[in-house]
NUMIMAR-148350 format. One line per field, with one value per residue (C-alpha): y, x, z; residue number from 1; chain. Coordinates in steps of 0.25 Angstrom, whole numbers. Each point is the difference from the previous one (the first is absolute). Layout:
BEGIN
yy <- (Y,...)
xx <- (X,...)
zz <- (Z,...)
num <- (NUM,...)
cadena <- (A,...)
END
This chain:
BEGIN
yy <- (-105,10,10,13,11,16,13,10,15,6,14,4,12,-3,6,14,6,-7,9,-7,2,-8,-11,0,-3,-11,-7,0,-3,-14,-3,2,-9,-10,-4,-1,-9,-9,3,-3,11,14,5,14,3,13,9,15,12,-5,-5,-13,-2,9,-5,7,-9,-12,-3,13,-4,-14,7,7,-14,-6,8,-2,-15,-10,-13,2,-2,12,-2,11,-4,6,9,4,-2,12,11,-2,0,-13,4,8,-12,-9,10,2,-16,-2,12,-5,-15,4,10,-11,-13,-6,0,6,-8,6,1,6,3,10,7,2,13,11,11,-6,-1,15,7,-7,2,-14,-5,-14,-7,1,-6,-14,2,10,-11,-11,10,4,-12,-9,12,2,-14,-2,12,-6,-12,5,15,6,6,1,-1,4,0,12,4,-2,1,-2,3,-9,3,-6,1,3,-5,-13,-12,-7,-13,-7,5,-14,-4,16,3,2,4,3,-8,1,0,-11,8,3,-15,-1,10,-5,-14,6,8,-11,7,-3,3,11,-2,7,-7,5,-12,-14,-7,-10,9,5,-14,1,12,-7,-13,7,8,-13,-6,11,2,-16,3,11,-5,-15,-1,2,14,8,3,8,14,2,15,0,9,-6,3,-8,1,-9,3,-6,8,13,-3,-3,12,9,-7,1,15,4,-9,4,15,-4,-8,14,7,-10,-2,17,2,-10,3,-16,1,9,-3,5,-13,-8,11,1,-9,-10,4,-10,-9,10,4,-12,2,15,-7,-10,11,9,-13,-4,13,4,-3,-15,1,7,-11,-11,7,0,-14,-5,7,-6,5,-6,-6,-6,-15,6,7,-12,-9,10,-1,-15,0,9,-10,-12,5,9,-9,8,13,16,7,15,7,13,4,15,3,9,9,-8,5,-3,-6,-10,-3,-3,-9,-8,-2,-3,-10,-7,-1,-6,-10,-2,2,-12,-10,5,-2,-14,-3,-10,2,-11,2,7,-10,2,-4,-15)
xx <- (-3,-12,-1,3,-9,3,-4,8,-3,1,-1,-6,-8,-6,-14,1,-10,7,12,12,-4,-13,9,9,-12,-5,12,2,-13,3,11,-6,-12,9,4,-14,-3,11,10,14,8,-1,8,3,6,11,-2,2,-6,-13,-14,5,4,5,5,14,6,-9,8,-7,-13,3,4,-14,-7,8,-6,-14,2,5,4,0,12,7,6,7,-3,9,12,6,15,5,-9,4,14,2,3,-13,-7,7,-3,-14,-3,5,-7,-12,2,2,-12,-9,4,8,-10,7,3,10,-1,10,-1,6,-9,-3,-7,8,-9,4,14,2,-4,9,12,3,3,-9,13,5,-11,4,14,-5,-11,10,10,-9,-10,10,5,-14,-3,12,-2,-13,7,12,-4,12,2,12,1,13,-8,0,-14,0,13,-4,8,-3,-11,-8,-14,-10,-10,7,-7,-10,0,6,-6,2,-14,-4,9,-9,7,-8,5,-6,12,11,11,-10,-3,15,0,-13,6,13,-3,-9,-13,-14,-3,-12,-6,-13,-10,2,-2,-6,7,6,5,8,5,13,4,-6,9,11,1,-3,12,8,-4,1,14,5,-5,-2,-17,-12,-3,-11,-15,0,-9,-10,-5,-13,-13,-11,-16,-11,-16,-11,-4,8,-2,1,13,6,-5,4,14,3,-4,9,11,1,1,12,7,-1,6,9,5,0,9,10,0,-2,-3,13,13,9,1,8,12,0,8,-6,-14,1,-10,-10,3,-7,-13,-1,2,-11,-9,3,-5,-12,-5,-2,-14,1,12,-8,-11,9,7,-14,-3,12,-5,-9,-14,-15,-8,6,-1,7,11,2,3,10,8,-1,4,13,3,-1,9,9,0,1,0,-4,-11,0,-13,-3,-12,-1,4,-5,-8,-8,-10,5,-13,0,15,-3,-14,11,9,-10,-7,13,4,-13,-2,13,12,-5,-2,13,9,-3,4,12,10,10,13,13,10,14,7,7)
zz <- (-24,2,-11,6,-4,-1,-6,-9,1,-14,4,-14,-3,-13,5,-5,12,11,8,4,14,-2,-8,13,9,-9,-1,14,4,-9,8,14,-6,-4,14,5,-12,2,-9,1,-5,-7,-9,-5,-13,-2,-12,-3,-6,-9,2,-4,13,11,12,2,14,2,13,5,-4,5,15,0,-4,12,9,-3,0,10,-9,-15,-6,-8,-12,-10,-14,-4,5,-12,4,-10,4,15,8,5,13,2,-5,10,12,-3,-2,13,7,-7,5,15,0,-7,9,-11,-11,-12,-13,-8,-14,-9,-16,-9,-6,-16,-4,-7,5,16,-3,-7,11,9,-10,-3,-12,-4,-4,14,7,-1,7,10,4,0,10,9,2,7,8,6,2,8,9,3,7,5,5,-9,-15,-7,-16,-9,-13,-12,4,15,8,13,11,12,9,11,-1,10,5,-1,-7,8,-8,-14,-12,-7,-4,-1,-11,-14,-13,-13,-10,-15,-8,-1,8,11,1,3,11,6,3,3,11,7,-4,-4,-15,-2,-11,-9,-6,-15,-8,3,10,-9,-8,12,4,-6,8,14,-4,-2,13,6,-4,3,14,2,-7,9,14,0,2,-7,-4,9,-7,-11,1,-8,-1,-8,-1,6,-1,6,-2,3,-15,-7,-13,7,5,-13,-6,12,1,-15,-1,14,-5,-14,4,11,-13,-9,13,2,-15,0,13,-4,-15,-3,-14,-1,-8,10,7,-10,1,16,7,11,-8,-13,5,0,-14,-3,7,-7,-14,3,6,-14,-9,7,5,13,1,-2,10,11,-1,0,12,6,-2,7,14,10,-2,0,10,13,-6,-13,6,9,-14,-4,13,0,-15,4,12,-11,-9,10,13,14,-3,9,-6,2,-8,-4,4,-7,-12,-13,8,7,10,14,4,-11,4,13,-2,-9,11,10,-8,-5,16,3,-13,-5,10,9,-12,-6,12,0,-13,-2,-12,-5,9,-7,3,0,-15,0)
num <- (1,2,3,4,5,6,7,8,9,10,11,12,13,14,15,16,17,18,19,20,21,22,23,24,25,26,27,28,29,30,31,32,33,34,35,36,37,38,39,40,41,42,43,44,45,46,47,48,49,50,51,52,53,54,55,56,57,58,59,60,61,62,63,64,65,66,67,68,69,70,71,72,73,74,75,76,77,78,79,80,81,82,83,84,85,86,87,88,89,90,91,92,93,94,95,96,97,98,99,100,101,102,103,104,105,106,107,108,109,110,111,112,113,114,115,116,117,118,119,120,121,122,123,124,125,126,127,128,129,130,131,132,133,134,135,136,137,138,139,140,141,142,143,144,145,146,147,148,149,150,151,152,153,154,155,156,157,158,159,160,161,162,163,164,165,166,167,168,169,170,171,172,173,174,175,176,177,178,179,180,181,182,183,184,185,186,187,188,189,190,191,192,193,194,195,196,197,198,199,200,201,202,203,204,205,206,207,208,209,210,211,212,213,214,215,216,217,218,219,220,221,222,223,224,225,226,227,228,229,230,231,232,233,234,235,236,237,238,239,240,241,242,243,244,245,246,247,248,249,250,251,252,253,254,255,256,257,258,259,260,261,262,263,264,265,266,267,268,269,270,271,272,273,274,275,276,277,278,279,280,281,282,283,284,285,286,287,288,289,290,291,292,293,294,295,296,297,298,299,300,301,302,303,304,305,306,307,308,309,310,311,312,313,314,315,316,317,318,319,320,321,322,323,324,325,326,327,328,329,330,331,332,333,334,335,336,337,338,339,340,341,342,343,344,345,346,347,348,349,350,351,352,353,354,355,356,357,358,359,360,361,362,363,364)
cadena <- (A,A,A,A,A,A,A,A,A,A,A,A,A,A,A,A,A,A,A,A,A,A,A,A,A,A,A,A,A,A,A,A,A,A,A,A,A,A,A,A,A,A,A,A,A,A,A,A,A,A,A,A,A,A,A,A,A,A,A,A,A,A,A,A,A,A,A,A,A,A,A,A,A,A,A,A,A,A,A,A,A,A,A,A,A,A,A,A,A,A,A,A,A,A,A,A,A,A,A,A,A,A,A,A,A,A,A,A,A,A,A,A,A,A,A,A,A,A,A,A,A,A,A,A,A,A,A,A,A,A,A,A,A,A,A,A,A,A,A,A,A,A,A,A,A,A,A,A,A,A,A,A,A,A,A,A,A,A,A,A,A,A,A,A,A,A,A,A,A,A,A,A,A,A,A,A,A,A,A,A,A,A,A,A,A,A,A,A,A,A,A,A,A,A,A,A,A,A,A,A,A,A,A,A,A,A,A,A,A,A,A,A,A,A,A,A,A,A,A,A,A,A,A,A,A,A,A,A,A,A,A,A,A,A,A,A,A,A,A,A,A,A,A,A,A,A,A,A,A,A,A,A,A,A,A,A,A,A,A,A,A,A,A,A,A,A,A,A,A,A,A,A,A,A,A,A,A,A,A,A,A,A,A,A,A,A,A,A,A,A,A,A,A,A,A,A,A,A,A,A,A,A,A,A,A,A,A,A,A,A,A,A,A,A,A,A,A,A,A,A,A,A,A,A,A,A,A,A,A,A,A,A,A,A,A,A,A,A,A,A,A,A,A,A,A,A,A,A,A,A,A,A,A,A,A,A,A,A,A,A,A,A,A,A)
END
């Protein structure tokens, strides 16, 4: 299977000299360039309120990108379900899929940041139950054109949606899955698992293997490739690439820790977030500087040869997967991000597509 490669727009504004408008122009420019450079997909996050990331409606952004492109797939990475009414998510997804000629890849997630949840007036300990109720409603509506629900959070009278579905979303469903409960839902919903490389891939394999087992048990076939999202900086000068990459990733990591309060102690007492308490304790134990460097080391960085080797090493462990690279992060200037994206497309992507991993087989 050929390696699919996309880019992820992060909409971070960690350069204080940059205006919100300049940041949006830079992100959209990367999206449009990605099609010309041969990338398969462009993804957009959903985040609110802070410089960490500000993209309150990724379906709206992707509608704009759809109008400026012709064939690149358009992915939400992800729509954060508890922040959105499921009826409106389904309606907007159908509309974007219609406008774009069937290019939408719909990724759903449940979010994590207390700073974002408070303005939405939703307690963190409700997020798991809200996601588990709404996500099946959304995916079912995209197949049938009808949405309904009788749950406590989203009691939805039956409604026929317009525009009607143009094609199935099976094969175009994604769920961000980092916790055990999320793995279960991703498999149950017949969705591809989306994961962010926050540790070396071998350390993530228990989660990936569990997802594959659950998917096979639920649907009787091999799970689709896991979608890996990772920061990437490519430059001909390997040492310069390392210096810039670690500088920008460290800045991004510190912003991430601050935004999500990842060193905080509240996760241990928040329903559905207990797993993050272990990470928070680990960060407090080893210190944020070491944690940031460890995180940067797991990403893709260096000259084209080094990055190709990193991609091949992941495939040796994981087998077939989809790769989504984040080309701009931590206040990186957009001219550096563009050059990195172009060099990657020219020198890495053609060879990476030809790599073959060991096939993932059904259990005996």
